Residue frames as qw, qx, qy, qz and C-alpha x, y, z in Angstrom:
[[0.449, 0.683, -0.077, 0.571, 77.04, 88.91, 117.63],
 [0.516, -0.168, -0.423, 0.726, 79.37, 90.63, 119.99],
 [0.086, -0.898, -0.431, 0.009, 77.36, 93.42, 121.66],
 [0.382, -0.714, 0.072, 0.582, 80.39, 95.58, 122.47],
 [0.333, -0.083, 0.546, 0.764, 81.32, 95.70, 118.81],
 [0.074, 0.619, 0.665, 0.411, 77.86, 96.31, 117.47],
 [0.244, -0.890, -0.379, 0.076, 77.19, 98.99, 120.10],
 [0.519, -0.244, 0.050, 0.818, 80.48, 100.91, 119.61],
 [0.215, 0.873, 0.222, -0.378, 79.67, 104.53, 118.99],
 [0.696, 0.627, 0.138, 0.322, 80.77, 105.69, 115.54],
 [0.040, 0.949, -0.217, 0.226, 82.72, 108.68, 116.89],
 [0.615, -0.597, 0.515, 0.019, 84.87, 106.47, 119.22],
 [0.865, 0.174, 0.420, 0.215, 85.47, 103.98, 116.43],
 [0.484, 0.829, 0.059, 0.272, 86.38, 106.81, 113.97],
 [0.173, -0.915, 0.337, -0.136, 88.71, 108.40, 116.45],
 [0.762, -0.374, 0.518, 0.106, 90.40, 105.11, 117.33],
 [0.808, 0.384, 0.348, 0.280, 90.93, 104.26, 113.68],
 [0.268, 0.930, -0.093, 0.233, 92.28, 107.80, 112.93],
 [0.403, -0.795, 0.447, -0.079, 94.78, 107.55, 115.85],
 [0.851, -0.093, 0.483, 0.186, 95.80, 103.98, 114.78],
 [0.687, 0.628, 0.199, 0.306, 96.53, 105.28, 111.22],
 [0.053, 0.946, -0.237, 0.215, 98.39, 108.32, 112.44],
 [0.638, -0.608, 0.472, 0.015, 100.57, 106.12, 114.66],
 [0.845, 0.147, 0.446, 0.256, 101.33, 103.65, 111.93],
 [0.547, 0.767, 0.146, 0.302, 102.01, 106.31, 109.27],
 [0.083, -0.940, 0.274, -0.189, 104.12, 108.51, 111.39],
 [0.725, -0.462, 0.497, 0.117, 106.15, 105.58, 112.74],
 [0.807, 0.345, 0.360, 0.316, 106.82, 104.45, 109.20],
 [0.296, 0.921, -0.034, 0.251, 107.80, 107.97, 108.19],
 [0.321, -0.854, 0.397, -0.099, 110.27, 108.31, 111.07],
 [0.828, -0.196, 0.488, 0.194, 111.69, 104.80, 110.52],
 [0.701, 0.590, 0.228, 0.329, 112.23, 105.71, 106.87],
 [0.080, 0.952, -0.165, 0.244, 113.83, 108.94, 107.83],
 [0.587, -0.696, 0.412, -0.044, 116.02, 107.25, 110.41],
 [0.828, -0.112, 0.501, 0.226, 117.34, 104.52, 108.30],
 [0.596, 0.796, 0.070, -0.071, 117.79, 106.37, 105.07],
 [0.132, 0.853, -0.505, -0.008, 121.48, 107.17, 105.38],
 [0.351, -0.488, 0.797, -0.058, 122.71, 103.89, 106.82],
 [0.855, 0.199, 0.414, -0.241, 120.52, 101.34, 104.88],
 [0.622, 0.703, -0.306, -0.159, 122.74, 101.51, 101.80],
 [0.231, 0.566, -0.772, 0.176, 125.45, 99.67, 103.61],
 [0.505, -0.179, 0.726, -0.431, 123.36, 96.94, 105.26],
 [0.143, 0.091, 0.962, 0.215, 121.61, 93.76, 104.30],
 [0.279, 0.637, 0.610, -0.381, 118.35, 95.74, 104.12],
 [0.011, -0.394, 0.364, 0.844, 119.44, 97.61, 100.98],
 [0.016, 0.228, 0.867, 0.442, 117.11, 95.40, 98.90],
 [0.041, 0.692, 0.637, -0.337, 114.14, 97.11, 100.62],
 [0.042, 0.726, 0.008, -0.686, 115.10, 100.41, 99.05],
 [0.108, 0.364, -0.667, -0.641, 115.52, 98.91, 95.59],
 [0.260, 0.245, 0.933, -0.043, 112.59, 96.49, 95.68],
 [0.030, 0.405, 0.680, 0.610, 109.55, 96.75, 93.40],
 [0.243, -0.782, -0.571, 0.054, 107.15, 98.03, 96.07],
 [0.360, -0.630, -0.052, 0.686, 109.56, 100.81, 97.13],
 [0.218, -0.059, 0.491, 0.841, 110.16, 101.80, 93.48],
 [0.071, -0.596, -0.698, -0.390, 106.39, 101.83, 92.84],
 [0.303, -0.807, -0.391, 0.321, 105.98, 104.12, 95.89],
 [0.339, -0.421, 0.194, 0.819, 108.79, 106.40, 94.64],
 [0.106, 0.261, 0.634, 0.720, 107.07, 106.71, 91.24],
 [0.222, -0.741, -0.630, -0.064, 103.77, 107.39, 93.00],
 [0.360, -0.713, -0.184, 0.573, 105.35, 110.17, 95.08],
 [0.276, -0.207, 0.378, 0.859, 107.11, 111.67, 92.00],
 [0.033, 0.414, 0.699, 0.582, 103.87, 111.66, 90.09],
 [0.299, -0.770, -0.522, -0.211, 101.50, 113.01, 92.71],
 [0.204, 0.514, -0.316, 0.771, 103.89, 114.94, 94.92],
 [0.172, -0.177, 0.596, -0.764, 102.37, 116.07, 98.24],
 [0.738, -0.015, -0.016, -0.674, 99.09, 114.52, 97.20],
 [0.604, 0.198, -0.769, -0.064, 100.65, 111.08, 97.18],
 [0.019, -0.123, 0.789, -0.602, 100.42, 110.79, 100.96],
 [0.544, 0.150, 0.423, -0.709, 96.62, 111.12, 101.22],
 [0.726, 0.328, -0.357, -0.488, 96.06, 109.30, 97.97],
 [0.336, 0.297, -0.890, 0.085, 98.09, 106.31, 99.18],
 [0.309, -0.006, 0.730, -0.609, 95.46, 105.80, 101.99],
 [0.742, 0.327, 0.136, -0.569, 92.92, 104.95, 99.30],
 [0.623, 0.445, -0.621, -0.165, 95.20, 102.19, 97.78],
 [0.929, -0.321, 0.163, -0.085, 96.10, 98.74, 98.85],
 [0.923, 0.110, 0.049, 0.367, 99.75, 97.72, 99.09],
 [0.556, 0.427, -0.079, 0.709, 101.72, 100.93, 99.00],
 [0.344, -0.897, -0.114, -0.252, 100.64, 103.02, 102.01],
 [0.756, -0.579, 0.102, 0.287, 103.52, 101.88, 104.08],
 [0.688, 0.134, 0.255, 0.666, 106.04, 102.22, 101.24],
 [0.170, 0.779, 0.213, 0.565, 104.80, 105.80, 100.42],
 [0.461, -0.880, 0.021, -0.113, 105.10, 106.93, 104.06],
 [0.792, -0.375, 0.227, 0.424, 108.58, 105.32, 104.29],
 [0.579, 0.411, 0.301, 0.636, 109.58, 106.93, 101.03],
 [0.073, -0.920, -0.118, -0.366, 108.47, 110.30, 102.30],
 [0.644, -0.740, 0.151, 0.122, 110.72, 109.74, 105.33],
 [0.782, -0.042, 0.300, 0.545, 113.67, 108.49, 103.28],
 [0.371, 0.627, 0.275, 0.627, 113.27, 111.48, 100.93],
 [0.291, -0.300, -0.375, 0.828, 113.18, 113.67, 104.12],
 [0.050, -0.671, -0.506, -0.539, 109.88, 115.31, 103.11],
 [0.024, 0.292, -0.362, 0.885, 109.57, 118.45, 105.23],
 [0.055, -0.365, -0.852, 0.371, 107.22, 117.98, 108.21],
 [0.248, 0.390, 0.142, -0.875, 105.39, 121.19, 107.21],
 [0.525, 0.218, -0.505, -0.650, 104.23, 119.28, 104.11],
 [0.334, 0.032, -0.942, -0.003, 104.10, 115.78, 105.52],
 [0.055, 0.209, 0.767, -0.605, 101.94, 116.31, 108.63],
 [0.494, 0.316, 0.143, -0.798, 99.02, 118.05, 106.88],
 [0.560, 0.274, -0.615, -0.483, 99.04, 115.48, 104.10],
 [0.275, 0.011, -0.947, 0.169, 99.22, 112.51, 106.48],
 [0.267, 0.207, 0.577, -0.743, 96.38, 113.98, 108.57],
 [0.608, 0.317, -0.144, -0.713, 94.16, 114.12, 105.49],
 [0.495, 0.229, -0.817, -0.188, 95.17, 110.59, 104.50],
 [0.091, -0.042, -0.896, 0.432, 94.42, 109.27, 108.01],
 [0.429, 0.269, 0.326, -0.798, 91.01, 111.02, 108.01],
 [0.628, 0.298, -0.466, -0.548, 90.24, 109.37, 104.62],
 [0.399, 0.142, -0.905, 0.055, 91.41, 105.93, 105.88],
 [0.113, 0.118, 0.775, -0.611, 89.42, 106.18, 109.13],
 [0.557, 0.264, 0.033, -0.786, 86.34, 107.16, 107.09],
 [0.642, 0.223, -0.625, -0.384, 86.61, 104.15, 104.81],
 [0.384, 0.056, -0.900, 0.197, 87.27, 101.65, 107.59],
 [0.168, 0.135, 0.665, -0.716, 84.79, 103.02, 110.09],
 [0.622, 0.300, 0.050, -0.722, 82.00, 102.85, 107.53],
 [0.793, 0.334, -0.411, -0.301, 82.48, 100.29, 104.79],
 [0.344, 0.359, -0.829, 0.256, 85.16, 98.34, 106.73],
 [0.289, -0.085, 0.722, -0.623, 83.02, 97.94, 109.83],
 [0.757, 0.221, 0.009, -0.614, 80.02, 96.96, 107.72],
 [0.681, 0.340, -0.641, -0.099, 82.04, 94.11, 106.25],
 [0.108, 0.233, -0.846, 0.467, 83.22, 93.06, 109.73],
 [0.519, 0.008, 0.480, -0.707, 79.67, 93.07, 111.07],
 [0.803, 0.293, -0.240, -0.461, 78.43, 91.06, 108.06],
 [0.514, 0.364, -0.770, 0.100, 81.20, 88.56, 108.47],
 [0.106, -0.164, 0.795, -0.574, 80.54, 88.10, 112.19],
 [0.680, 0.129, 0.214, -0.689, 76.83, 87.67, 111.48],
 [0.723, 0.298, -0.546, -0.300, 77.68, 84.71, 109.17],
 [0.924, -0.367, 0.070, -0.079, 79.17, 82.70, 112.00],
 [0.445, -0.707, 0.514, 0.196, 82.55, 81.46, 113.11],
 [0.777, 0.089, 0.560, 0.273, 82.91, 78.80, 110.41],
 [0.520, 0.782, 0.215, 0.267, 82.82, 81.46, 107.65],
 [0.195, -0.938, 0.287, 0.024, 85.34, 83.53, 109.59],
 [0.658, -0.385, 0.603, 0.234, 87.71, 80.54, 109.70],
 [0.715, 0.440, 0.475, 0.265, 87.09, 79.79, 105.99],
 [0.263, 0.956, 0.035, 0.124, 87.80, 83.42, 105.08],
 [0.360, -0.822, 0.435, 0.078, 90.97, 83.49, 107.12],
 [0.755, -0.064, 0.599, 0.257, 92.14, 80.25, 105.38],
 [0.587, 0.710, 0.309, 0.236, 91.42, 81.76, 101.95],
 [0.019, 0.981, -0.182, 0.062, 93.40, 84.87, 102.85],
 [0.561, -0.608, 0.542, 0.149, 96.32, 82.80, 104.30],
 [0.765, 0.173, 0.552, 0.284, 96.50, 80.43, 101.27],
 [0.454, 0.848, 0.182, 0.205, 96.29, 83.41, 98.81],
 [0.181, -0.939, 0.291, 0.007, 99.02, 85.21, 100.66],
 [0.688, -0.365, 0.590, 0.214, 101.24, 82.17, 100.77],
 [0.713, 0.443, 0.472, 0.269, 100.74, 81.58, 97.04],
 [0.262, 0.954, 0.019, 0.143, 101.44, 85.22, 96.18],
 [0.383, -0.803, 0.442, 0.113, 104.66, 85.24, 98.24],
 [0.738, -0.078, 0.612, 0.273, 105.88, 81.99, 96.53],
 [0.595, 0.696, 0.342, 0.212, 104.98, 83.44, 93.13],
 [0.049, 0.986, -0.146, 0.057, 106.92, 86.71, 93.87],
 [0.538, -0.624, 0.539, 0.172, 109.98, 84.82, 95.07],
 [0.736, 0.167, 0.584, 0.299, 110.02, 82.71, 91.93],
 [0.422, 0.851, 0.266, 0.163, 109.49, 85.73, 89.75],
 [0.120, -0.962, 0.245, 0.008, 112.29, 87.77, 91.34]]
């Protein structure tokens, strides 16, 4: 097993994951905010009317300010929720506290359960890592093809 990974102090790993989540979420928010006005007249308009974006919109409408931190406990709509908050021009006084809470939640999940899964996977050996990566790649490819045929 990689010693540097196994010996990483929890605090440093947690801080790194928190900062990573903050960077991603805030970048997505500002990209959403920046392109909101002009996207209606571009080839990217389908992004604002797609099923993931609409699901994120409904999620925000249902949960309000709590949608941001709750999205960090889901799979598949985190980015869309943060972009939707930007597109909707959610005030920073509301967005920043909620995204901080969400990133703290995300860092907790990934620095505990997520790292345990990584350690267990590494302990299995490289052949299982390759097999797992192939399963993920094939599943993703099949899902994308299914979604394209469905839409």
